[in-house]
C-alpha positions in Angstrom: -56.6 -30.6 -39.7 -53.3 -30.2 -40.7 -50.4 -30.1 -38.0 -48.9 -26.9 -37.7 -45.2 -26.7 -38.7 -44.1 -25.4 -35.5 -45.8 -28.2 -33.6 -44.1 -30.8 -35.6 -41.5 -33.0 -33.8 -38.2 -34.0 -35.3 -37.8 -37.7 -35.8 -34.7 -37.7 -33.8 -36.0 -36.0 -30.7 -35.5 -38.0 -27.7 -36.7 -37.3 -24.1 -34.8 -39.2 -21.4 -33.9 -41.8 -23.8 -37.4 -42.5 -25.8 -38.6 -41.2 -29.1 -42.0 -39.5 -28.9 -44.3 -38.4 -31.6 -46.9 -35.6 -31.2 -49.7 -37.9 -29.7 -47.3 -39.8 -27.3 -45.5 -36.6 -26.2 -49.1 -35.4 -25.1 -49.2 -38.4 -23.0 -46.1 -37.8 -21.3 -47.3 -34.2 -20.6 -50.7 -35.4 -19.0 -48.4 -37.9 -16.8 -46.1 -35.1 -15.9 -49.1 -32.9 -14.6 -50.9 -35.7 -13.0 -48.0 -37.4 -11.2 -44.7 -35.6 -11.7 -42.8 -33.2 -9.4 -43.4 -29.4 -9.7 -40.8 -29.1 -12.3 -42.2 -31.8 -14.4 -45.7 -30.4 -14.1 -44.3 -27.1 -15.6 -43.0 -29.1 -18.3 -46.2 -30.9 -18.9 -48.3 -27.5 -18.9 -45.6 -26.1 -21.6 -45.6 -29.2 -23.7 -49.4 -29.2 -24.2 -49.4 -25.4 -24.8 -46.9 -25.9 -27.4 -48.6 -28.8 -29.2 -51.9 -27.3 -29.4 -53.2 -25.7 -32.8 -52.6 -22.1 -31.6 -49.9 -20.1 -33.7 -48.9 -18.3 -30.6 -48.2 -18.7 -27.0 -48.5 -16.7 -23.7 -45.2 -16.2 -21.9 -44.7 -14.7 -18.4 -42.7 -11.3 -18.6 -39.6 -10.6 -16.5 -41.5 -8.1 -14.8 -44.1 -10.0 -13.1 -45.1 -13.6 -13.1 -48.6 -12.5 -13.7 -47.9 -10.1 -16.6 -47.9 -12.2 -19.9 -47.4 -11.3 -23.5 -48.4 -13.2 -26.6 -45.6 -14.4 -28.9 -45.7 -16.2 -32.1 -44.6 -19.9 -31.9 -42.6 -19.4 -35.2 -40.4 -16.5 -33.4 -39.6 -19.1 -30.8 -38.7 -21.6 -33.7 -36.5 -19.0 -35.2 -34.7 -18.5 -32.0 -34.0 -22.2 -31.4 -32.4 -22.3 -35.1 -30.4 -19.3 -34.6 -28.7 -20.8 -31.4 -28.3 -24.2 -33.4 -26.5 -22.4 -36.0 -24.3 -20.4 -34.1 -23.2 -23.2 -31.6 -23.3 -25.7 -34.6 -25.6 -28.0 -33.0 -26.4 -31.2 -35.0 -29.2 -33.8 -35.1 -28.9 -36.3 -32.5 -26.6 -34.2 -30.3 -27.2 -35.3 -26.4 -28.2 -32.1 -24.4 -28.7 -31.8 -20.7 -32.0 -30.0 -19.8 -31.6 -28.9 -15.9 -33.5 -25.5 -16.3 -37.1 -24.8 -14.7 -39.4 -24.7 -17.5 -41.7 -22.0 -16.0 -39.0 -19.8 -17.3 -38.1 -18.7 -20.9 -34.8 -20.5 -20.7 -36.1 -23.9 -19.8 -38.9 -23.5 -22.6 -36.3 -22.8 -25.2 -34.2 -25.9 -24.4 -37.1 -28.2 -25.2 -38.1 -26.2 -28.2 -34.5 -26.5 -29.5 -34.6 -30.3 -28.6 -38.2 -30.8 -30.6 -36.8 -28.5 -33.6 -33.3 -29.6 -34.0 -33.7 -33.4 -33.1 -31.6 -33.2 -30.0 -31.7 -36.2 -27.5 -32.3 -34.4 -24.0 -31.9 -35.7 -20.6 -34.5 -33.7 -18.6 -33.7 -33.6 -14.9 -34.6 -31.5 -11.7 -33.4 -28.0 -11.9 -31.2 -28.4 -8.9 -27.7 -26.6 -7.9 -25.9 -29.9 -8.9 -27.3 -30.9 -12.0 -24.3 -33.7 -12.0 -25.2 -35.5 -9.0 -25.2 -39.1 -9.8 -24.8 -38.2 -13.6 -21.5 -39.5 -15.3 -22.7 -38.8 -18.7 -21.1 -36.7 -21.4 -23.3 -34.0 -23.3 -22.8 -32.2 -26.5 -24.7 -29.2 -25.4 -26.4 -27.8 -21.9 -27.4 -24.6 -20.5 -27.0 -23.6 -16.8 -27.5 -20.7 -14.5 -24.3 -19.4 -13.0 -25.3 -21.0 -9.6 -25.3 -24.4 -11.3 -22.1 -23.9 -13.4 -20.3 -22.8 -10.0 -21.6 -26.1 -8.2 -20.5 -28.2 -11.2 -17.4 -26.6 -12.2 -15.1 -29.9 -11.8 -17.8 -31.9 -14.1 -18.3 -29.2 -16.9 -15.5 -30.8 -19.1 -18.2 -33.3 -19.7 -20.0 -30.8 -21.8 -18.8 -29.8 -25.1 -20.8 -26.7 -25.5 -22.2 -24.7 -22.4 -24.3 -21.6 -22.3 -24.7 -19.8 -19.1 -27.1 -17.0 -18.3 -29.8 -15.7 -16.1 -27.5 -13.8 -13.6 -24.1 -11.9 -13.3 -21.0 -14.2 -13.9 -18.7 -13.7 -11.1 -15.0 -13.2 -12.0 -14.2 -16.3 -10.0 -16.5 -18.5 -12.1 -15.3 -16.9 -15.2 -11.7 -17.7 -14.2 -12.8 -21.0 -13.1 -14.2 -21.9 -16.6 -11.0 -20.3 -18.5 -8.7 -22.4 -16.2 -10.6 -25.7 -16.7 -10.6 -24.8 -20.5 -14.5 -25.2 -20.7 -16.0 -24.4 -23.8 -18.4 -21.9 -22.3 -20.6 -18.8 -23.5 -22.2 -16.1 -21.4 -25.6 -15.3 -22.8 -27.3 -12.1 -23.0 -31.3 -11.8 -23.4 -34.5 -11.4 -21.6 -37.9 -13.1 -21.8 -38.6 -10.1 -24.3 -36.1 -11.3 -26.6 -37.3 -14.9 -26.5 -34.2 -16.2 -24.8 -30.7 -14.9 -25.7 -29.8 -12.6 -28.6 -26.0 -12.5 -28.0 -23.3 -14.6 -26.6 -19.8 -13.9 -25.2 -17.1 -16.5 -25.6 -15.8 -17.2 -22.2 -12.0 -16.6 -23.2 -11.3 -13.8 -21.0 -13.3 -11.6 -18.4 -14.2 -8.7 -20.7 -14.6 -10.2 -24.1 -17.4 -8.7 -26.0 -20.8 -10.1 -27.0 -21.5 -11.0 -30.4 -25.1 -11.1 -31.8 -26.7 -14.5 -33.1 -27.2 -14.7 -36.8 -30.0 -12.1 -37.9 -29.6 -10.0 -34.8 -28.6 -6.4 -35.0 -28.0 -4.0 -32.1 -27.7 -0.2 -31.8 -28.0 2.5 -29.0 -30.6 5.1 -28.0 -29.7 8.5 -26.6 -29.2 7.0 -23.3 -26.4 4.8 -24.7 -28.7 1.9 -24.1 -28.9 -1.1 -26.2 -31.6 -1.4 -28.9 -32.3 -4.7 -30.5 -33.7 -5.5 -34.0 -34.5 -9.0 -34.8 -36.8 -9.6 -37.9 -36.9 -13.5 -37.7 -38.0 -13.0 -33.8 -40.6 -10.3 -34.7 -38.6 -7.9 -32.5 -38.3 -4.2 -33.9 -36.5 -1.5 -32.1 -36.8 -3.2 -28.7 -35.3 -0.6 -26.3 -33.5 -2.0 -23.1 -32.1 -0.3 -20.0 -28.7 -1.8 -20.3 -26.0 0.8 -21.3 -23.3 -0.7 -23.5 -20.1 0.3 -25.4 -21.0 -0.5 -29.0 -18.4 -1.8 -31.2 -20.7 -2.6 -34.4 -24.1 -3.7 -35.2 -23.4 -7.1 -34.0 -20.8 -6.6 -31.2 -21.1 -4.8 -27.9 -19.6 -4.8 -24.3 -22.2 -4.6 -21.5 -21.7 -1.7 -18.9 -24.7 -2.0 -16.6 -28.3 -1.3 -16.2 -29.5 2.4 -15.9 -31.9 1.2 -13.2 -29.0 0.4 -11.1 -27.1 3.7 -11.4 -26.1 5.4 -8.3 -25.8 9.2 -8.2 -23.2 10.3 -5.7 -21.4 13.6 -5.5 -22.0 14.5 -9.1 -20.8 11.1 -10.4 -23.1 8.5 -12.2 -21.8 5.2 -10.9 -22.4 1.8 -12.4 -22.3 -0.6 -9.4 -21.7 -3.3 -11.8 -18.4 -1.8 -13.2 -17.3 -1.6 -9.6 -18.5 -5.2 -8.9 -16.4 -6.6 -11.8 -13.2 -4.9 -10.4 -14.0 -6.3 -7.0 -14.8 -9.7 -8.0 -11.1 -10.2 -8.9 -10.5 -10.0 -5.0 -13.8 -11.2 -3.6 -15.0 -14.7 -4.1 -18.3 -14.7 -2.2 -21.7 -13.2 -3.4 -21.9 -9.3 -2.9 -23.2 -6.2 -4.7 -22.7 -2.3 -4.5 -25.3 0.0 -3.3 -25.9 3.2 -1.3 -27.0 4.0 2.2 -27.9 7.1 4.1 -26.1 7.8 7.2 -27.5 9.8 10.3 -25.9 12.9 8.8 -28.4 12.4 5.7 -25.3 12.0 3.5 -25.3 8.8 1.1 -22.3 6.8 0.8 -21.5 3.8 -1.4 -21.4 0.5 0.7 -20.4 -3.1 0.0 -23.4 -5.4 0.6 -22.7 -9.0 1.5 -24.3 -11.9 3.3 -23.1 -12.4 6.6 -20.8 -15.5 7.2 -18.9 -16.1 10.3 -15.8 -17.3 8.2 -15.4 -14.0 6.7 -12.1 -12.2 7.7 -13.1 -8.6 7.9 -9.7 -7.2 8.3 -8.5 -9.0 5.0 -11.7 -7.6 3.3 -11.1 -4.1 4.4 -7.5 -4.4 3.1 -8.7 -5.8 -0.4 -11.2 -2.8 -0.7 -8.5 -0.2 0.1 -5.8 -1.9 -2.1 -8.0 -2.5 -5.2 -5.9 -0.5 -7.7 -8.6 -0.5 -10.4 -11.1 1.4 -8.2 -11.4 5.0 -8.7 -11.4 7.1 -5.5 -15.1 7.9 -5.6 -15.8 4.0 -6.3 -14.3 2.9 -3.0 -17.0 1.8 -0.5 -17.3 3.5 2.8 -19.0 1.0 4.7 -19.9 -2.7 4.8 -23.8 -3.5 5.0 -24.4 -7.2 6.2 -27.8 -9.1 5.7 -28.5 -12.6 6.8 -29.8 -13.6 3.2 -29.9 -12.1 -0.3 -33.2 -12.2 -2.0 -32.5 -13.8 -5.4 -34.2 -15.2 -8.4 -34.0 -19.1 -9.2 -30.7 -18.4 -11.4 -29.0 -16.6 -8.6 -29.5 -12.9 -9.8 -29.6 -10.8 -6.7 -32.8 -8.9 -6.1 -31.0 -5.7 -5.0 -34.2 -3.4 -4.1 -35.8 -6.3 -2.2 -32.6 -7.2 -0.4 -31.9 -3.6 0.7 -35.5 -3.2 2.1 -34.6 -5.8 4.7 -33.4 -4.8 8.1 -29.5 -5.0 7.7 -27.9 -7.7 10.2 -25.0 -5.1 10.7 -23.4 -2.2 9.4 -19.6 -1.7 9.6 -18.0 1.6 8.6 -14.6 1.5 6.9 
């Protein structure tokens, strides 16, 4: 039986310093599954799924790990090529793979290497991927948490993409100050990884679509996506945007997070972007109900004994960019935020916990 085109391996592909063909890479996969750590086992399972003779593959959705969709492997190949074209990746480029392969971002890093002929170092998806690592890389993908904990090392990556969660203003300013060639990505599992990127030259630059990707808006002002090569037609998202052209947009925030108070539709992400210029630790904006049954905005933070609350009060009151109705009227403290692996805060799940303390402003 002829080897499917998408299962072929570029002759310049390297994994941890070694060349592999289809058969020897399968042996590596079996070894990962049998003897490897959990992150290696995930990689082994995916390699075997990718190298089988099926033209499609099941991927877990962003809604639930148990919910899966069937996608064409050729669409994933097209996504890999699109990223390679946009970032001008070359055969033989050295790449760092530090993302878990049970998520689409980690899967796509391997596919890019297999298709584009990259030489990848596959390591544990820890918060500090440069621990005991002094190599220089042409390309890498990281979560915001990984980038934050590696800011002093990122100059060793020539092209860096960051995604999976909100990039704080502190991280963005750190990347800009260190002159890191970094891009924030926009995408989801349903778009087969990212479909747009934002050059990290300033905190409010717009997203630009990858080649062959086109965007629009529905009647809710939410982003719609068309990507013929990815087999995506009129994908409707819940992310409201400012649309500049069929290939450029600025992200406003998810309609799932909109807070309705006193006749205003408030995007918490917009308030968070303004406050992130003054607050460097993890936080988000939500609403809480008081005994009077009225609902008010609250600043939600993880409790830390080192926080100077008087200074925090002053920062909230003096933030000139906030409209009057955007100023939180309380601070809600939790001992821990519930987060995804990439650092995206699960707002609803966090707010369903019992607060450690509530401070009125």
